[in-house]
C-alpha positions as CSV (number, residue, x, y, z in Angstrom):
1,M,-0.2,0.0,0.0
2,S,2.9,2.4,0.8
3,V,4.1,1.7,-2.9
4,I,0.9,3.1,-4.4
5,I,1.2,6.2,-2.2
6,L,4.8,6.8,-3.4
7,L,4.0,6.3,-6.8
8,I,0.9,8.8,-6.7
9,T,2.8,11.2,-5.0
10,V,5.9,11.0,-7.5
11,S,3.6,11.4,-10.5
12,I,1.8,14.4,-8.9
13,I,5.2,16.1,-8.6
14,V,6.4,15.0,-12.1
15,A,2.8,16.4,-13.5
16,G,3.2,19.6,-11.4
17,S,6.8,20.1,-12.8
18,F,5.3,19.7,-16.4
19,L,2.7,22.1,-15.9
20,I,5.1,24.7,-14.6
21,A,7.5,24.2,-17.4
22,F,4.4,24.7,-19.9
23,I,3.2,28.0,-18.2
24,W,6.8,29.3,-18.2
25,S,7.1,28.5,-21.9
26,V,4.0,30.2,-22.7
27,K,4.9,33.2,-20.5
28,T,8.2,33.8,-22.2
29,G,6.8,33.6,-25.9
30,Q,7.6,30.2,-27.1
31,Y,4.3,29.8,-28.9
32,E,3.9,33.5,-30.2
33,D,5.1,33.0,-33.8
34,K,1.9,31.6,-35.6
35,Y,2.8,33.3,-38.9
36,T,6.0,31.9,-39.9
37,P,5.5,28.0,-39.8
38,S,2.3,28.5,-42.0
39,V,4.5,30.1,-44.8
40,R,7.9,28.3,-44.3
41,I,7.3,25.9,-47.0
42,L,6.7,28.6,-49.6
43,L,9.9,30.4,-48.9
44,D,13.4,29.5,-50.6
45,D,16.1,28.0,-48.5
46,T,18.2,31.3,-48.5
47,E,15.0,33.4,-47.6
48,A,14.3,31.2,-44.8
49,G,17.8,31.6,-43.1
50,I,19.0,28.0,-44.1
51,K,22.3,27.9,-45.9
52,N,22.8,25.6,-48.7
53,K,25.2,22.9,-48.0
54,K,27.6,22.0,-51.0
């Protein structure tokens, strides 16, 4: 029975840490660029900032 309580406690701690990481990433602007991914395929490699490898 004590193992179940330990596993539940650890899973709540892990879930809380993932929630804190998600909230932090939203507040720091990780998800603000909504335009570039939709048009990236339409741009040339040089326009997108990717250097051609020769």
